[in-house]
C-alpha positions in Angstrom: -11.9 -15.6 0.0 -15.3 -14.3 1.1 -17.9 -13.6 -1.6 -18.1 -10.1 -0.4 -14.4 -9.5 -0.9 -14.4 -11.1 -4.3 -17.4 -8.9 -5.3 -15.6 -5.8 -4.0 -12.4 -6.7 -5.9 -14.4 -7.0 -9.2 -16.0 -3.6 -8.5 -12.5 -2.2 -7.9 -11.4 -3.3 -11.4 -14.3 -1.4 -12.9 -13.6 1.7 -10.8 -9.8 1.7 -11.5 -10.2 1.2 -15.3 -12.8 4.0 -15.6 -11.0 7.1 -17.2 -12.5 9.3 -14.5 -10.5 7.4 -11.9 -7.1 8.2 -13.5 -8.1 11.9 -14.0 -9.3 12.1 -10.3 -12.6 13.4 -11.6 -15.1 14.2 -8.9 -12.5 14.5 -6.1 -12.3 18.2 -6.0 -8.7 19.2 -5.0 -8.3 16.1 -2.8 -5.3 13.8 -3.3 -6.4 10.7 -5.3 -5.4 8.1 -2.6 -7.7 5.2 -2.2 -7.8 2.3 0.3 -9.2 -1.1 -0.5 -9.7 -2.7 2.9 -10.6 -6.3 3.4 -10.7 -8.9 6.2 -7.2 -10.1 7.1 -8.1 -13.7 6.6 -8.5 -13.0 2.9 -4.9 -11.7 2.6 -3.5 -14.6 0.5 -6.5 -14.7 -1.9 -6.5 -10.9 -2.3 -2.8 -10.9 -3.0 -3.3 -13.6 -5.6 -6.3 -11.8 -7.2 -4.4 -8.5 -7.3 -1.2 -10.0 -8.7 -2.8 -12.5 -11.1 -6.1 -11.0 -12.2 -6.3 -7.3 -11.5 -2.8 -6.4 -12.7 -2.9 -8.6 -15.7 -6.3 -7.3 -16.8 -5.2 -3.7 -16.4 -1.9 -4.2 -18.2 -3.4 -6.2 -21.0 -6.6 -4.3 -21.7 -5.8 -0.8 -20.6 -2.7 0.5 -22.3 -3.4 4.0 -21.1 -2.6 2.8 -17.6 1.0 2.6 -16.6 0.8 0.6 -13.4 3.4 0.5 -10.7 2.8 -2.4 -8.3 4.7 -2.2 -5.1 4.9 -4.9 -2.4 5.8 -2.8 0.6 7.3 -5.7 2.5 9.5 -6.6 -0.4 10.6 -3.0 -0.9 11.5 -2.7 2.8 13.4 -6.0 2.9 15.3 -5.1 -0.3 16.2 -1.7 1.3 17.4 -3.3 4.5 19.6 -5.7 2.4 21.0 -2.9 0.3 21.9 -0.9 3.3 23.4 -3.8 5.2 20.8 -4.0 8.0 18.9 -7.1 7.0 21.0 -9.7 8.8 21.0 -7.7 12.0 17.2 -7.3 11.9 16.8 -11.1 11.3 19.1 -11.7 14.3 17.0 -9.4 16.5 13.8 -11.0 15.3 15.1 -14.5 16.1 16.2 -13.4 19.6 12.6 -12.6 20.4 13.5 -9.1 21.7 10.6 -7.2 20.3 11.6 -3.9 22.0 15.1 -4.0 20.4 13.6 -4.9 17.1 11.3 -1.9 17.2 14.1 0.4 18.2 16.2 -1.0 15.3 13.4 -0.2 12.8 12.9 3.3 14.2 16.7 3.8 13.7 16.9 2.7 10.1 13.4 2.7 8.5 12.0 6.1 8.0 8.7 6.9 6.2 10.4 9.6 4.1 13.1 7.1 2.9 10.4 4.6 1.8 8.4 7.4 0.2 11.4 8.4 -1.8 11.9 4.9 -3.0 8.3 4.7 -4.1 8.5 8.1 -5.9 11.8 7.1 -7.6 10.2 4.0 -8.9 7.1 6.0 -10.1 9.3 8.4 -12.0 11.5 5.7 -13.4 8.5 3.8 -14.8 6.5 7.0 -15.6 3.5 5.3 -14.0 0.2 7.0 -13.7 -1.3 4.6 -11.1 0.3 3.0 -8.1 -0.8 -0.2 -6.2 0.7 -0.8 -2.8 0.3 -4.2 -1.2 2.2 -6.3 1.3 1.4 -3.8 4.1 0.2 -6.5 6.5 3.6 -8.2 6.4 5.4 -5.0 7.6 2.8 -3.4 9.8 5.1 -3.1 12.8 8.1 -1.8 10.7 6.7 1.4 9.4 3.8 3.8 10.2 1.4 3.7 7.2 -0.2 7.0 8.2 3.1 8.7 8.1 4.1 7.1 4.7 0.8 8.1 3.1 1.0 11.6 4.4 4.5 12.0 2.9 3.5 10.4 -0.4 0.6 12.9 -0.7 3.0 15.8 -0.9 5.4 14.0 -3.3 3.1 12.2 -5.8 0.7 15.0 -6.5 -2.3 13.8 -8.6 -1.1 10.3 -9.3 -3.7 7.9 -8.1 -2.6 5.4 -5.4 -4.5 2.3 -4.2 -3.4 0.8 -0.9 -4.5 -2.8 -0.3 -5.1 -2.9 3.4 -5.8 -6.1 5.6 -8.1 -4.5 8.1 -10.6 -1.7 8.3 -10.4 1.8 7.0 -13.0 4.3 8.3 -13.3 8.1 8.3 -11.1 8.2 11.4 -8.3 5.9 10.5 -6.8 2.5 9.8 -7.1 -0.5 11.9 -4.6 -3.2 10.9 -6.1 -6.7 11.1 -9.1 -5.1 12.8 -6.9 -5.2 16.0 -4.2 -2.6 15.8 -5.2 1.0 15.4 -2.8 3.2 13.4 -2.5 6.9 13.9 -5.4 8.8 12.6 -5.5 9.0 8.8 -8.5 10.3 7.0 -7.3 11.8 3.7 -7.8 8.7 1.5 -11.1 7.5 -0.1 -12.4 4.1 0.4 -12.1 2.5 -3.0 -15.1 0.2 -2.7 -17.5 0.8 0.2 
């Protein structure tokens, strides 16, 4: 992992554990959605840092924070298995027919369905902070812009941090610094 990414992750911990972060202080009436972007080549190390250090420090040292950590890829694959689509999707992927695979995802994976799964987990756990990771593994399965827009209306003032392998600017998301998502500009960059 680059020194810059590690420094930014340590800053993220300080920001997230500040009481002003949970209360969305200083955001006006904006939705408390934040994006932590990072170089895609740091994905494994960021995933390990978030899972092993960030989450454990928050849960151990900050009992006021009820954290819900979601791996979006795992959530999507669990959903596909539960609905009986998983084996068919794997067969399509192995066939190499990218167009058919994308059509299959469009037919069964809807942003509002995934948003409902996230909201249900948030309510079940009474969490007051949500981390979403694993987005790089499912970038071609679901539109992040659409998912985030739907979540904004459903989560209200619950802070959400999306760990994003790529770049987030005022104009949108660029997955892996190669694939531009639809325009999305409502979130705050967690650590500049």
